[in-house]
N, C-alpha and C positions, 0 to 999 in steps of 0.2 A: 725179764732177762736175768739169767743167773750170773751173778757177779760174786767175787770174793767177799763182798759186803756181808752176805748171810753167814759167813764163817768167822767173822770177826767177833771179838769179845767186846760187849758194850758195857763199860764199867761206870760211866757217868750217867746222870739222869738224862742229860740231853741226848746222849747216844742211845739210851734205852728207848726214848721217845722216837728217835729217828728210825731205829730198827722197827718199831711197831708200826710207824706210819708207812714205811716202805712195804712191810708185809701186807698191811691193810690195803694200800693203794694198788698193788699189783693184782690182788684179789683173784682167787679161784682158778687156778689151773688144776688144783687137786682138792678133793673134798674129804676132810678127816677132822673129826672133833677130837682134840687131844687134851688130856688132862695129865699133869705131872710129866710132861714130855721130856725127852732127852734134850740137852742144850743145843744151841745153834751149831756149835762146832762139830757135833756128831752127825750133822745132816749133810747130804750131798745135794745134787741138783736134779731137776726133772720134775715130773708130775705124775701122780697116781692117786685117784680118788679125790675127795673134797677135804680140805684140810684147814683146821684152825690151829694157830701156833700161839701158845700161851694165851688162849682165849680169843685169838684172831683168825680170820680167814687167811690161811697161808697158802698162796698159790704155788710158787715154784719151790716147794719143799722137797725133801728127799723123795725120789721116785722109787724108794725101796718097796719090795713086795710086802703084801700082808703076811705076817707070820703069827698064826694063832698058837698060843702056848697050850700046854696040857690042860689048863683050867679055863679055856675059852668059854664064853657064855653060850649056853645051850639055846637052840631055837625053840620057840613055843608057838602056839597057834595065834596068839596076839602079841603085838609088839608096838613100839613107838618109833617113828622115823622123823628125821629132821625136815621141816618144811620152810623154816625161816630163821635168819640170824640177824640180830640188830647189834651194830657196833656203836659204842658210846665212848666219849672222851671227857675227862673232867675239865671244867673251865675255871676251876678255882673255887666254885661254889657248889656245883652239882654235876652229875654226869649228863651230857647232852648227846643226842644221836649224831652220828657222822655218816654211816653207811648202813645199808640193809641188803640182804641177799635172800632170795626165795628159791626153793627147790621143788621140783615136781617129779613124781615117780610113776612108773608104769607097773601094772599088775601087782605082784606080791613082793617086788624088789624093795629092799630097805637098806640095812647096814649090818656090819659084823664087827665085833670088838676084837682087837688085837692086843693081847696082854704083853707082848714083847715091847711094843712101842707105846703102850698105854693110850690107845686112840680108837675112836670109832671111824670106820671106813664106810662112807655112804656111796650109794650107787644110783644117783638120780638120772632122769632122762634129760632134764634141762635145769639150768640155774641162771637167774638174772640178778644183777647188782644195781643198786640205786644209791644216789647221793642225797644227803639231807640238806635242805636249804634252811638255815637258821633264821633268815629274814622272814620267810613265809611260814616257817614252822611246818614244813611239809616235805615229802620226798619228791625229787624230780623224776622224770621218766627214766627207765632203765638205760644205763650207759654201757653195760657189759652183758654178754650172753655166752653161756657155755653149753654146748651140745655134746652128749656122751653116746658112744657106740659100744656094743657088747658082742662077744662071741656066744656060741651056744652054751658055754660053761659059765656065762655071766661075768666073764672077765672084761674089764674096760679095755677096749682095743684102740679107741681114739677119743680125744677130747678136742673139740674145735672151739676156739675163743674168737668171738666177734665183738666189734665195737660199733656203737651207734653213730652214724654219720649225720650230723645235724643239718648238713647242706643238701645231701641227696635224700635224706629221710629213709635210709636203708641200713642194714647191718653189713659192715665191711669185715672181711676176714682179717684176723690179726696174727694168730699163731695156732699151732696145733701140736698135740703130742700123740705119738703112735706107739703102742706097746705090743710086744710079742711074748708068748708063753710056751712052756714045754707041755707035754701031754698030761702032766700032773697038775698043771695050773700055776706053776712057778714062773714069775716074770723073768724073762731072759734079757730083753732090751727095752729101752724107752728112748724114743727119738723125738726131739723138739725142733720144730721149724717155724719160721715166720713168713708171712705172706709178703711177697714183693709185688707191689701194685704197678710198678713200672714194667716189669717183664711178665706179670701175671703168672708167676710161678712160686713154688714153695722153696725157700732157701734154708739150708741146714743151719742149725745153731749149736745144739748140744746132743750128745748121745751118752747113755749110761748102760753099761753091760754088767750083769750079775753072775756070780759063780756061787756054788753051794757045796757044803760038806757032803760026805757020803751019807750022813744022817738027815740030809735035807735042810740043814740050817744055812742061813746066808753067810757065806765066807768072806765075800768082798764085793765092792761095787767100784767100777771104773768109770770116771767121767771124762769125756773127751769133747773138745771144742772144734768146730769146723773152720779150717783155714780157707777162706774164700779166694785167696790168691793162688796158692799151690793146689787147692782142691783136694785136701787130705784131712783126715782126722788126726788131731794132736792131743796127747795126754794133757790133762788138766789137774785132776785130783783123783785119789782113790782112798777107799776106807776099808780097813780090815776089821773083822769082827771075831770076838772070842767068846765061847760059851762054856758053861760048866756042865757037869754030868747030869744035872737036874734040868737042863735045857734053858737056863737063865742066861741072858746076855750079861757078861761081866766086864767087858772092855771093848772099846772101839778106838781105832787109830787112824787119823787123817793124815795123808801125805800129799804134797804138792810137787808137780813136775817142774824142774828147773831147766829143761831143755836137753839134758844129758843124764840126769839122775833124779831120784825121788828124794824130797826133803821132808822130814818130820814136821808136822804143823801143830796138830792138836791131838790129845788123847783123853779119853774119859774112862773112869773106873766106876763100876756100879756095885753097891752093897745092898744086901737083902736081910730081912729079919727072918725069924723061924717060920713065919706064916707065908713067906714068899713075897712080902711087900718090898718094893724097891724104896729103901729109906734114904739113900744118899747117892749122889753122883759127884765125883771129884773130877775137876777139869784141869788139865795142865797144857802149857804151850811150850813150843821149842823153837821152830823155824831155824834149825841147825845150830842153835846156841846152847843146847842142853835143856833139860826139862825144868820148868819153873811152875810152881803152883799158881793157878790163876783164880779160880772160883769154885764154889760147890753149891749144890742144890740139895736141900733137906726136905723130904716129904713126910707128911703125917696125916692122921685122921682118916685112915683108909676105909673105903666102902666096898661094895661089890666089885669084882674084877680087879682088885688091888688098886683102885683109883683113889688118889689122895684128895682130901678136902683142902689141904694147905701145902704150898710149895714155897720155901724161903730160899731166895738167891743171895749168896754171900760172896763178897770179893775178898781176896787174900791181901792183907796189908803187910808188905815186906818190912816196914819199920818196926811193927809190934810183933811180927811173925804170928799173926792170928787172923781169923776170919771176921769180917764186919758185915752187918746187915746191909743189903742193898735194896731189894724190893721183894714183895710177897704176892703170890697169886692165890686167890681163894675161889673155891668151887662149891656149888650146891648141885644135888642130883635129884632126879625124879624116881618114882617107884620102879622104873625099868632100868635103873642104874645108868642113866644118861645125863650129862651135865645140862642144867637149865639156866644157870647164871654163873658168870665169872667176873671178878673185878680184881684189879691190882692195887697195891698200896706201896708207897715208898717209905723208907726209913728216915725219920726226922731225927738228926743227930742232936738237935737242940733240946727237944722234949723227950727223946729216947722212946718214941712211940711210932707205930705204923700209922700213916696218914694217906688219904686219897687227895692228892693235890693236882696241879695242872699237868702233871706228867702221868697221871693215872688213867687207865682205860678199863672198859667193861664190855661184856658181851652177854646178850640174852639169846637163849636157844628156844625155839618154838617147835613143838612136835604134834603129830597126829597119830592116833592109834590105827593099826591096819591089820589085815589078815595075812598071815604068812602062807607059804605053800602047804602047810600041814592041815589047814582047815578049809572046808568048803562053804561054811556059813559065815555070816557077818559077825565076826568075833568082837567087833566094837560094841555090839548090842543094838546096832541100828545103822541107818544110812541117812544122809541128808544131801539135797541138791539145792544150789543157790543160783539165781539168774536175775538179771543179766550180769555177766562178768566181762569187762569191768562195768561197774555201776555208776550212774550219774546222779539220779535223784531217788530212785526206788530200788529196793532189793527184795526179791521174793524168796521165801524159805519153804522147802517141802521136805519134811522129815518123816521117817518111818522107823519105829522101834520094834525090836523082836517081841517085846512084851510091853503092855501099857504101863506107864510110870509117870510120876511127876518129875519135872526137870527144870533146869535153869538155862537161860540163853544169855550169852554175853558177847559183846564186840570189844576187842582190845586192839590197840595199835602195836607197832613193832617195838615200842619202848616199854610195853607191859601195862600201859595205862588203860583202864576200863572206861569206855565212853558211854556204854549203856548196858543195863542188865535187867532182866525180868524173869519171872517164874511162870510156869505153865502147869495147870492141873493135870492129873493123870490122864494120859491118852496114848494111843498107839500111832495114830496119824496126826500130823501137825502141819498146817499150812498158814503162812502169814506173809504179808507184804509190809515192809517197814520203810521209813524214810531215812535216807543216808545223806540228804542234802546238807545237813549241818556238819558233816565230817569233812575235814580238810583232805585234799587229794593225797593219796598214799595207799599203802598196803595195810590190810586189817585181817584179823582172825575172828571168825564166827565160831563160837563153841557152844554146843548143846551137851549138858552133863546131867545125868540122873544116877540113881543108885545102881542101875544095871547096865550102864554104858556111857560112853563119852565120844563125841564126834567133833572134829575140828575141820573147818574149811577156810582156805585162804581166798580173799577177794581184794579187788582194787577199786578205789573210788577215783574217778577222773572228773574234771570240770571243764 
């Protein structure tokens, strides 16, 4: 549910943790891997794509359209797409799993990078979410399922969210998002509804409408909430966007509806270096009382697509009229320029250092290489089939490489731990049946990797 909570400023450690738990628990109405993202107050409501927010799966994030800048990543014959996400939280000693999400894709569909929002927008067919049981050190059966529908232009037209009913042992509809587009593929509206089990109908919740500049840039987004009594849409929030001549986003302004007029709420100003990297975001609050500096985000260590390796969040101290460290987000990337690991650190005022404590979180991203629409051959270097899935005691592997080669086989869990690994002498065809009876129930990745290719498959062990 979209509430003003997501637009508040979380200045204390407890509030930071609360925000992250809310974002993680709502999980997946939108699928985007975000690095160096714009802050919470620059986001509206709705859903579009799969989204991680500061390293987390962010469900009801801004439903804004994908805006590829002039330096958007080029499509190649081979790429990597996200197939699993592992959420972790620090318990005071180490990061421990909390949730996991798996994604499955059809055909050559994958993702695209959006330099304006600094995020990867993924387009899976299905996504499932699982909770981690610390008592048994294993993942429980899926509790959330997201199904995606597309138009002929590959735009996401609908996202259906379902929850597992432990009584009826079936998937119950929970909510859905429906998007519309113009002929050029720009998103025009996003409608969010929830399932009413009493009347067996979909009830309106929120609606977002987008307008664009003559140059095709997003000019504004208007969020409206449904009044179930008067049966009308009512203004809730709007965001206005400002761009420079180079096509960079330089400002965003959030306003809230007071019943008869709009009130200024938040605004963000973005600064870039000579290379086009977004190095700073300054956030201010108003709520009709004049603009006050709130916080800022400083990005550094840029890699491909202007993605930062470090983002430091700093709160403004009115007493000293200066910014003080609050928390830091850290990212690592793979050779495809996609984030593989994220972890947060909080500023320890006593030691004057960054630490991962009980308020810290982390996320691991797991990928598979795949063939895009530009190639007709197996650009991964080969193919592998595994069965049965899910597995109980045995797992059979059937692999075929384009060329004979030596390779390694590994099984890892969603925390990144390798449970078994072995090597295979040069061969083009490989068949093996292994025992998985010693593996705890949960999701695992089987990876075959040689000098001429790498293939990853997701499988589940049940008992």
